N, C-alpha and C positions, 0 to 999 in steps of 0.2 A: 562371732561369740558362738558360735556351736564347736562343741572342743574347749572350750574356755575354762576356767578352772576360777573356781569363787571363794572368796573370806570375808565374810561377815563380819563385819566388826562391832561391837557395844559400847554403849556409851562411857563403860567404866573404862573400857579397855582406850578408848580414845582418851580421856583423862590422864591414866598411867603415861602412854605414850605422848604426851604433849608434857609433861611432868618432866620425862626425859630429855625431851629438848629442849626444855629452857634451862634445865640443870646444862646440855651442851654446851648451850650458849654461855650461859653466866663461866663454866668452867674455860671457856675459849677465848675471855677476854673480850669479847666484841660486846660491845655497848649499843644499841641501835635506839636511834633518837624517834625514830617510827616503825607499827610493823605494818606490812601492807597486804592485806588479803583478796588474794586472788578470788573472783568469784564465776561459781557458786562455793567451788570446794575448799575454798580456803579460808571463808567468814568466819566459820566454828571455831578454826585452830586460830583466829588471827585475833580474835577476844580473847579468848582464852590464853596464848601468850599474852596478851597485853595486860591481862592481869597478873599472869604470873611472875612477869619482866618490871611492872612497872613502867609501861612503855605507853607511850599514846598510835593509836589503830588508824585508818583507815582503808577504805576497800577499790581497788579498779577492777571492773565487770571488763572480764571477756570469755569470748563466746568463742569452741571449739570445736567441742562435741554437738555431732545431731540426735547420734543416739548410743547405746552400748556398743565401741568396737568401730563407729563409724564418725570418723571426723571432717570436718570442713577443710578445705584446699591450705588455707593456713588462720589461724589465728586471729581475732579484733579486738577492738580494744570497743567495750560497750558502755562504758562509765569510768570518766575520766576522776583523777585522785581530786579530793577539795582541799588538800594541804599544802604548803608549801615546801620543797623535796629538795630546794642549794643549799647545798651544804651541807647538809642529813646524812647520817650513820640507816640505811634503810635497809632492814631486816621482809625480805620478801616471800609469804608462804602459799603455799596452796596443799591438797592434799596427796596428791600423787605428782610422781615427775614420769609421767605417761610417754610421752613423745618426746616432750622439754619444750617445746614449741613453744607452750605457752610462759613460761619461766623465761625465754630467751625474748619474746618478745617484750615483755613485763621488765626486764634488766635493763633494755634497749630504751625503754618510754622513760624508766629511772633517773637512767644515766641523763636523757639530752636533757634532762628538768632540772640537770645540777649537783643532784648525789654525793655525797664525798666519795664514799664509799656504800657498796648492792651488796649484800649477800642474800643467797636461797637457803629455804628451809622447805619437809615437805615430808608428813609421814612415810609414805612408802616410797620408792625409786625405781623403775625398771629396768633392766640391764641395758635397754635399748637405748632409752633417752637420748637426745642429744648432747643433755646436761647432763651432772652430777651435781645436783645440790651439795652446799657447805652443810648441810645439816640433815641430816634425814635418820630414821631408826632404823627399818627395812628395805629389804633389795629382793622382788619379788615377780611373777612369771601372771603371777592370779591378777584377776579381777577382784575388784576391793570393793565391797559396800561400805559404804560407811554410814551411820543412823543418819542423815539427814539426806541420804539420797533412796534411802529404801523404797518407796512407793513408786521414783522414775525407776530404777531397778526392776523392780516386779513387773512394771507394766511391759517397758522395752523387753524382756523375756517372754512374756505372756505373750505379746504378737508378734514373737516372732516363732513362735510354738504351737500358734494357730496358723498361722500359713501354710507349717507341714502336717497343719489336719491330723494331730498324732491322737490315740486313742490314751484314756488316765495313767494306762499301766507302761503302755511306751513313755508319757510324759517323765512320769514319775524315774523311769531307769533312766532317762537321759539326761535327769538334774542330778539322780544320785552319782552320777559318772560324771557328769560335770564338778560334784562337791557340793553341789548348792545347797546350804544348812538348811534343815528340815521344817524349821518357824518359815525362811521362803519358798520352801516347798508348798506348804500348805496355803501361805497368802497367793500364789503364784496361780495354782490348781482355783482356789476361790477362784479369783477374777476371768479366768475362763472357761467358768459354771461348770469346772468338771466335779468339785466336792463343796458342799458347804461348810464354811470358816467355822472353826471351834474354837 
């Protein structure tokens, strides 16, 4: 995480991104029967795309990250889908294709359950991911802070900085160097007791 660059998205930006993805899916001619969101990051995008495309959705629980930038050896499925996938056209969605391992795992899972066709979709794509999603909006190397994971990200950054025993000035300098947005900087400083929350 040290030296990472961050992008913090707003709900309005997410809404706009999902509108664009819905348009891309429609324009491509792919008509999914099911949108399958990868938990946690794909839950909200799946719900919104389900509404925009008029398609049923379901969730598959996958765990891969222990903390920011710290992955487990391999992802694992924690929650199976509740609907029949045999013969269905499935659009798998997550917030970001970082390593691509979660997408790869879910694609295999869906194919084993007899899906007719599987397409993948993310808001962001990292150039080192092992899978390039069929639909994505932005390629980036930055760490993306989605609005549904702000507390998790803030706590993780705060713990990392606390371990380094930096003073308030050093912390601010480090966070700005990492391009952490100012509103997130304030939350981190508040969480580690360096300044009152305003």
